C-alpha positions in Angstrom: 0.0 0.0 0.0 1.4 3.4 -1.0 1.3 6.3 1.4 -0.8 9.2 0.4 0.9 12.6 0.5 0.1 14.6 3.6 -2.3 17.4 2.7 -2.0 20.3 5.2 -5.1 20.8 7.2 -6.7 24.2 6.6 -7.7 26.1 9.7 -9.5 29.4 10.0 -10.5 31.1 13.2 -11.8 34.5 14.3 -9.6 35.5 17.3 -11.1 39.0 17.9 -13.2 41.7 16.2 -12.6 45.2 17.4 -13.1 48.9 16.6 -9.7 50.3 15.7 -10.5 53.9 14.9 -13.7 55.9 14.5 -14.5 59.6 13.7 -17.5 61.7 13.0 -17.3 65.3 11.7 -20.3 67.6 11.2 -18.5 70.8 10.2 -21.7 72.7 9.2 -24.0 71.8 12.1 -26.3 73.2 13.4 -27.1 75.3 10.3 -27.1 72.2 8.0 -30.2 70.9 9.9 -32.2 73.8 8.7 -31.8 72.8 5.0 -33.8 70.3 3.0 -32.2 66.9 3.4 -31.2 65.7 -0.1 -27.6 64.8 0.2 -25.1 63.5 -2.3 -23.4 60.5 -0.5 -20.1 59.0 -1.2 -18.9 55.7 0.3 -15.2 54.7 0.1 -13.7 51.4 1.4 -10.3 50.0 1.8 -9.1 46.7 3.1 -5.7 45.8 4.5 -4.1 42.7 6.0 -1.0 42.6 8.1 0.8 39.4 9.2 1.5 39.4 13.0 2.9 35.9 13.2 3.2 33.0 10.8 -0.5 32.3 11.0 -2.1 35.3 12.8 -3.2 38.3 10.7 -4.8 41.6 11.4 -7.4 42.6 8.8 -8.7 46.2 8.8 -11.8 47.3 6.9 -12.0 51.1 6.5 -15.3 52.6 5.5 -15.6 56.4 4.9 -19.0 58.0 4.3 -19.4 61.6 3.2 -22.7 63.4 2.8 -22.9 66.8 1.2 -25.6 69.3 0.5 -24.2 71.1 -2.5 -20.6 72.0 -1.7 -21.1 71.9 2.1 -20.3 68.8 4.0 -23.1 67.6 6.3 -21.1 64.8 7.8 -18.0 62.7 7.3 -17.8 59.4 9.2 -15.0 57.0 9.1 -14.7 53.6 10.8 -11.8 51.2 10.9 -13.1 47.8 11.9 -10.3 45.4 12.8 -10.1 41.7 13.3 -7.5 39.2 14.2 -7.7 35.9 12.2 -5.8 32.7 12.3 -5.2 31.1 8.9 -3.2 28.0 8.5 -2.7 25.5 5.7 -3.9 27.8 2.9 -1.8 28.4 -0.2 -0.9 32.0 -1.2 -3.8 32.5 -3.5 -6.3 31.1 -1.0 -4.9 33.1 1.8 -5.1 36.3 -0.3 -8.8 35.6 -1.0 -9.4 34.9 2.7 -7.7 38.0 3.9 -9.0 40.5 1.3 -12.5 39.1 0.7 -13.7 36.6 3.3 -12.5 38.4 6.4 -13.8 41.9 5.2 -17.2 40.1 4.7 -17.0 39.2 8.4 -16.1 42.7 9.5 -18.5 44.6 7.3 -21.7 44.1 9.5 -19.8 45.5 12.5 -18.6 48.5 10.6 -22.0 49.1 9.0 -23.7 49.1 12.5 -21.1 51.5 13.8 -21.5 53.9 10.9 -25.3 53.8 11.2 -25.1 54.6 14.9 -22.6 57.5 14.5 -24.8 59.1 11.8 -27.8 58.8 14.0 -26.0 60.3 17.0 -24.9 63.1 14.8 -28.6 64.0 14.4 -28.9 62.9 10.8 -31.5 60.6 9.1 -30.6 56.9 9.3 -28.4 55.4 6.6 -27.9 51.7 6.1 -25.1 50.7 3.8 -25.9 48.2 1.1 -24.0 44.9 1.1 -20.7 44.9 -0.6 -19.4 42.1 -2.9 -15.8 41.8 -1.5 -15.2 38.7 -3.6 -15.9 40.6 -6.8 -13.8 43.6 -5.6 -10.9 41.2 -4.8 -11.1 39.6 -8.3 -11.3 43.0 -9.9 -8.2 44.2 -8.0 -6.3 41.0 -9.0 -7.2 41.6 -12.7 -6.1 45.2 -12.5 -2.7 44.2 -10.9 -2.2 41.5 -13.7 -3.0 44.1 -16.4 -0.5 46.5 -14.9 2.1 43.8 -14.6 1.7 42.7 -18.2 3.2 45.2 -20.6 1.2 45.7 -23.7 2.8 44.3 -26.8 3.1 46.7 -29.8 2.4 45.5 -33.3 
């Protein structure tokens, strides 16, 4: 009987979810409350992963929401939602997908709740962020990196 090659066991675990940084700015209050509320809203997000040990990683999801009435900022809220995750037995491609798509998916509901709470505490109408397809964003970022790494051939 031949021995089967040892396949490394994959292990994923959430160690901790925490609020790393938070800010709310309402530079034009209280006068902004006297205006009709039809804001233009912009949502920006960033993800980052930092190895802390061989199999422990910090993943930070940063969400920034800006609401403006014309040129005047009603509010700017930013949340950095952090998490510590154990990943073991994943190849480089799988680990990248886990750290930049799967883990942000876990962190997003916490960040969304914090943003909604801050906006409400700032005296503004409720805002609930729509779900985000982190898998799609990760694939898109990989495709952009591949396109930049591959020089175009000229004919």
